[in-house]
C-alpha positions in Angstrom: -28.0 112.5 -2.5 -26.4 111.1 -5.6 -25.9 107.5 -7.0 -22.1 108.2 -6.2 -19.7 109.8 -4.1 -16.6 110.9 -3.8 -14.3 109.3 -1.7 -10.5 109.2 -0.5 -9.0 106.0 -0.9 -5.3 104.5 -0.3 -4.1 102.8 -3.6 -1.3 99.9 -3.1 1.3 99.3 -5.3 4.7 97.2 -6.0 7.5 99.1 -7.1 10.7 97.6 -7.8 14.0 99.5 -6.4 17.2 97.9 -7.4 15.7 94.8 -8.1 13.5 94.5 -4.6 10.1 94.6 -4.7 8.4 97.5 -2.3 5.2 97.9 -1.4 3.9 101.6 -1.9 1.0 103.6 -0.8 -0.9 106.9 -2.3 -3.8 108.8 -1.3 -6.0 108.8 -4.2 -9.6 110.2 -5.1 -12.4 108.0 -6.7 -16.1 107.6 -7.0 -18.0 105.5 -4.5 -21.1 104.1 -6.0 -23.6 103.8 -3.2 -25.7 101.0 -4.6 -22.7 98.4 -5.0 -20.3 99.6 -2.5 -17.8 99.8 -5.3 -15.2 102.5 -5.7 -13.7 103.5 -9.4 -10.3 103.8 -10.3 -8.4 106.8 -9.1 -9.7 109.9 -10.5 -7.9 112.7 -12.7 -8.6 114.8 -9.8 -6.4 113.0 -7.8 -3.5 115.6 -8.5 -5.0 117.3 -5.7 -2.9 115.5 -3.3 0.1 116.7 -4.9 -0.5 120.0 -2.7 1.1 118.4 0.5 4.0 116.1 -1.5 6.1 116.3 1.6 3.8 114.9 4.3 3.4 111.0 5.3 0.2 108.9 4.1 -1.8 109.7 7.6 -2.3 113.5 7.2 -2.4 113.5 3.4 -5.1 111.0 3.7 -6.5 113.5 6.2 -6.3 116.6 3.9 -7.7 115.0 0.9 -10.6 113.6 2.7 -11.4 117.2 3.9 -11.2 118.5 0.1 -13.2 115.4 -0.4 -15.8 116.5 1.9 -16.3 119.9 0.2 -16.5 118.0 -3.3 -19.6 115.8 -1.8 -21.4 119.0 -0.8 -21.0 120.8 -4.1 -21.6 118.1 -6.2 -24.3 116.5 -4.2 -25.7 118.1 -1.1 -25.5 122.0 -2.5 -28.8 123.8 -2.9 -27.4 124.3 -6.0 -25.2 121.7 -6.7 -22.5 121.6 -9.7 -21.9 119.4 -12.5 -18.2 120.2 -13.1 -15.2 121.4 -11.0 -14.7 124.1 -13.4 -17.8 125.8 -11.8 -16.6 125.8 -8.4 -16.1 129.7 -7.3 -16.0 131.6 -4.2 -19.9 131.5 -3.6 -19.8 127.5 -3.8 -16.8 127.5 -1.1 -18.4 129.9 1.3 -21.8 128.1 1.2 -20.1 125.2 2.2 -18.4 126.7 5.1 -21.6 127.8 6.0 -22.6 125.1 6.6 -19.7 123.4 8.2 -19.9 126.0 10.9 -23.3 124.7 11.6 -22.1 120.7 11.6 -18.4 120.5 12.8 -16.5 121.4 15.3 -13.8 124.7 14.9 -10.7 122.7 15.0 -12.1 121.0 11.9 -13.6 123.9 10.4 -10.0 125.8 10.6 -7.9 122.3 9.0 -10.5 122.3 6.4 -10.4 126.0 5.3 -6.3 125.6 5.0 -6.9 122.1 2.9 -9.5 123.4 0.7 -7.6 126.8 -0.1 -4.7 125.3 -1.1 -6.1 122.3 -3.1 -8.0 124.9 -5.1 -4.9 127.3 -5.6 -3.4 124.0 -6.9 -6.2 123.2 -9.2 -6.4 126.8 -10.4 -2.6 126.8 -11.4 -3.0 123.5 -13.3 -5.9 124.8 -15.1 -8.6 122.9 -13.9 -10.6 125.0 -11.2 -10.8 127.6 -14.3 -14.0 129.0 -12.4 -11.5 130.8 -10.1 -8.7 133.4 -10.7 -5.5 134.5 -9.6 -7.5 138.0 -7.7 -9.7 135.3 -5.5 -6.7 134.4 -4.0 -4.8 136.0 -0.9 -1.0 135.2 0.6 -0.1 135.6 3.8 3.7 134.7 4.9 4.0 131.9 7.9 6.7 129.5 9.0 6.2 126.8 6.3 6.8 129.6 3.9 3.1 131.3 2.3 -0.5 130.3 3.1 -3.3 130.9 0.5 -6.9 131.7 1.2 -10.0 132.9 -0.7 -10.3 136.7 -0.6 -14.3 136.4 -0.6 -14.4 133.3 1.9 -11.9 133.9 4.9 -13.7 135.7 7.6 -16.8 136.1 5.8 -18.8 133.2 8.2 -18.8 132.8 11.7 -16.7 130.0 13.0 -18.0 127.2 15.5 -17.8 127.6 19.1 -15.0 126.5 21.0 -15.5 122.9 22.5 -13.2 122.6 25.3 -12.4 118.9 26.3 -9.6 118.0 28.7 -6.7 116.2 27.2 -5.2 113.5 29.2 -1.4 113.1 28.8 -0.5 111.0 31.8 -2.1 108.5 34.3 -1.1 107.9 37.9 1.4 105.0 38.2 -1.0 103.0 40.2 -3.4 103.3 37.2 -0.6 102.2 34.9 -0.6 98.8 37.1 -4.2 98.1 37.1 -4.4 98.8 33.5 -1.8 96.1 33.2 -3.8 93.8 35.0 -6.4 94.0 33.2 -5.4 94.0 30.1 -3.6 90.5 30.6 -7.0 89.7 31.8 -9.2 91.1 29.6 -7.4 92.5 26.1 -4.1 90.1 26.5 -3.1 90.7 22.4 -2.3 94.1 23.1 -0.8 93.9 26.7 2.8 93.6 25.4 2.1 96.9 22.8 1.0 98.8 26.0 4.3 97.8 27.5 6.0 99.2 24.5 4.2 102.2 24.6 4.4 102.8 28.7 7.9 102.1 28.8 9.3 102.8 25.3 7.3 105.7 24.0 6.3 103.7 20.9 3.0 105.3 19.1 0.5 102.7 17.8 1.7 102.6 14.4 4.9 101.6 15.6 3.8 98.7 17.9 1.6 97.1 15.3 4.5 97.3 12.9 7.2 95.7 15.1 8.5 92.0 14.2 10.5 89.8 16.1 13.8 90.1 14.4 13.4 93.8 15.3 13.7 93.1 18.9 16.9 93.2 20.8 17.8 92.2 24.0 20.8 94.3 26.3 22.8 94.8 22.9 25.2 96.9 24.9 25.3 94.6 28.0 23.2 97.2 29.8 20.9 95.5 32.6 18.2 98.0 31.8 17.8 97.8 28.2 16.3 96.6 25.2 15.9 98.3 21.7 13.5 97.6 18.9 14.0 98.8 15.6 11.5 101.1 14.4 11.0 101.0 10.6 8.3 101.7 7.8 6.8 98.5 7.0 3.4 97.0 6.0 2.7 93.8 7.3 -1.0 93.9 5.7 -0.5 95.0 2.3 -4.3 92.8 1.3 -5.9 95.9 3.6 -6.2 99.4 2.1 -6.1 101.1 5.5 -4.2 98.6 7.8 -0.9 100.6 7.7 -1.9 104.1 7.0 -0.1 105.8 9.9 3.0 104.6 9.3 6.0 104.9 11.6 6.6 108.9 12.0 10.6 108.4 12.3 12.4 105.3 11.3 15.1 104.8 14.3 16.7 102.1 16.7 14.4 102.8 20.1 15.6 102.5 23.3 12.8 100.8 25.6 13.5 100.3 29.5 13.5 96.5 30.5 11.9 95.8 33.3 12.1 91.8 33.7 9.3 91.0 36.0 6.7 92.6 34.0 8.2 92.6 30.2 8.8 88.8 30.2 5.9 87.9 31.8 3.9 90.0 28.8 6.6 88.9 26.3 5.7 85.0 26.9 2.0 85.9 27.1 2.1 87.6 23.8 3.8 84.3 22.4 1.1 82.1 23.0 -0.7 84.0 20.1 2.2 84.1 17.7 3.9 80.4 18.1 2.0 78.9 15.3 2.0 81.8 13.1 3.6 82.2 9.3 4.4 85.7 9.9 7.2 87.5 12.1 4.6 90.0 13.4 4.5 90.7 16.9 0.8 91.4 17.3 -1.7 89.3 15.8 -5.8 89.7 15.6 -7.7 87.1 16.6 -7.7 85.6 12.7 -3.9 85.3 13.2 -3.2 88.0 10.9 -0.7 91.2 11.6 -3.1 93.4 13.5 -4.1 96.8 12.1 -4.4 100.0 13.6 -8.1 99.5 13.8 -7.6 96.6 16.0 -5.4 97.7 18.1 -7.9 100.5 18.6 -10.6 98.5 19.4 -8.8 96.1 21.9 -7.4 99.5 23.8 -11.0 101.0 23.5 -12.1 97.9 25.3 -9.4 98.1 27.9 -10.1 101.8 28.7 -14.2 100.7 29.2 -13.3 97.8 31.4 -10.9 100.3 33.6 -13.5 102.9 33.7 -16.1 100.5 35.0 -13.4 98.8 37.6 -13.3 102.3 38.9 -17.1 103.3 39.3 -17.7 100.0 40.8 -15.1 100.8 43.8 -16.2 101.3 47.4 -13.7 104.4 47.6 -15.8 107.3 46.7 -12.4 109.2 45.3 -11.8 106.3 43.0 -15.8 106.9 41.4 -15.0 110.4 41.2 -11.9 109.6 39.2 -13.9 107.4 36.9 -15.6 110.4 35.6 -12.5 112.3 34.8 -11.3 109.2 32.8 -14.8 108.9 30.9 -15.2 112.8 30.4 -11.2 113.6 29.1 -10.5 112.7 26.0 -7.4 110.2 25.6 -6.7 107.0 23.5 -3.4 104.8 22.8 -1.3 107.8 23.1 -1.6 108.2 26.3 1.4 105.5 26.6 3.7 107.9 24.8 2.7 110.3 27.4 3.0 108.3 30.5 6.8 107.2 29.1 7.7 111.1 28.7 6.5 112.2 31.9 8.9 109.2 33.3 11.5 110.3 31.8 11.1 113.8 31.9 11.4 113.4 35.8 15.0 112.2 35.7 16.1 114.1 32.4 18.6 116.8 32.7 18.2 118.7 29.3 15.4 118.9 26.8 18.1 117.0 24.3 18.0 114.0 26.7 14.4 113.6 26.7 14.0 114.1 22.8 16.4 111.4 22.4 14.5 108.6 24.9 11.4 110.1 23.0 12.4 109.3 19.5 11.6 112.8 18.4 13.7 114.5 15.8 13.6 117.9 17.5 13.3 118.9 21.1 10.3 120.9 20.6 8.1 117.9 21.2 9.9 117.2 24.4 9.7 120.2 26.3 6.2 120.5 27.8 7.3 117.4 29.4 10.8 118.2 30.8 11.3 119.0 34.7 14.5 120.5 36.1 15.9 117.2 37.5 19.0 115.3 37.8 18.8 111.6 38.4 20.2 108.6 36.7 18.9 106.0 34.8 18.6 103.6 37.7 16.3 105.7 39.4 14.1 105.6 36.3 14.4 101.9 36.5 13.3 101.8 40.1 10.4 104.1 39.6 9.3 101.9 36.8 9.3 98.6 39.1 7.1 100.5 41.7 4.5 100.1 39.0 4.5 96.2 39.2 5.1 96.1 43.0 2.9 99.0 44.4 -0.7 98.4 45.0 -3.3 99.8 42.5 -5.4 102.5 43.1 -9.1 101.3 43.8 -7.2 98.3 45.4 -10.6 96.9 45.5 -10.8 96.4 42.0 -9.9 92.5 42.0 -13.8 92.1 43.0 -15.6 93.9 40.1 -14.0 90.6 37.8 
């Protein structure tokens, strides 16, 4: 392994627009020095990130990271390492995918194929990857326009086998109630965030971007409504990756207002922000706006406590469900799934569900839609039961 490694990095800078300073972020490629842990300035090869000019920061970072992994293999790990990007040929690419098919999953390998093919073609067009020629590439029409691949690489290696793992998109209402109980006791800094996800469908990145001045109660005198303004803000410009994901779609998002639950969680959260000099709603234990990594850490802790509570139950059925929760794949996005299923039970059309979820397209909402016709007051009644019904595994209090 070499003294240096290529690394995908987030470059943050300030741009003046119409007299106002704006925090900006871009993906770049740098060299990371193993011995010192220092990163170089962005390398000219960062031009490859322009292959994906229209995507947001998180996918651009993922695409670039896959390309960087290929570069590290070609330069430092291959049996016949290259010393310049001009030496890349289909042989190096095929060698990499033969290795990747043994060490990575099927989905990652397929995604890496697409990103590396696109990146190499872009660099060839710019006169950088001169070891390749136009005859090395083939093009196939798709919904986005046209896909590109290397003829002597595509289908010349064996894809990894499919590893199936159940993906959870919803939880029983009684489990949701138990999650709130446990969050109040063990992870109170994200308890209110959990509410915004379960009762408003917010994504993790949208939760941690909230500021108090973006929360509005009953603006239309609706007894069951509060709204939050979702915006792409970076509350931690001091960190490289703290706000990598960004808000998927800036909007005014409606959140179902259940006073018995919300007021308790709001007041609990206010204890952590009362003396803060920032307007951020969610702070870490150091009093700084929470990053995605912090929020994920608190949620993993909550998830593990929930599973352990089920394992320690005296109810055999509850113990079995602990196995489901521990083996299936689910994380903070489960809150948006729970919300979607609750709304879907009462929505009449996919347009209604898409609006409730804050989606720009109805396609994302269709998997949740059921053919029922109920009004919003019935939704509130359903949600209030989460607070009043006894949780599944009623003996969980004994496991504290």
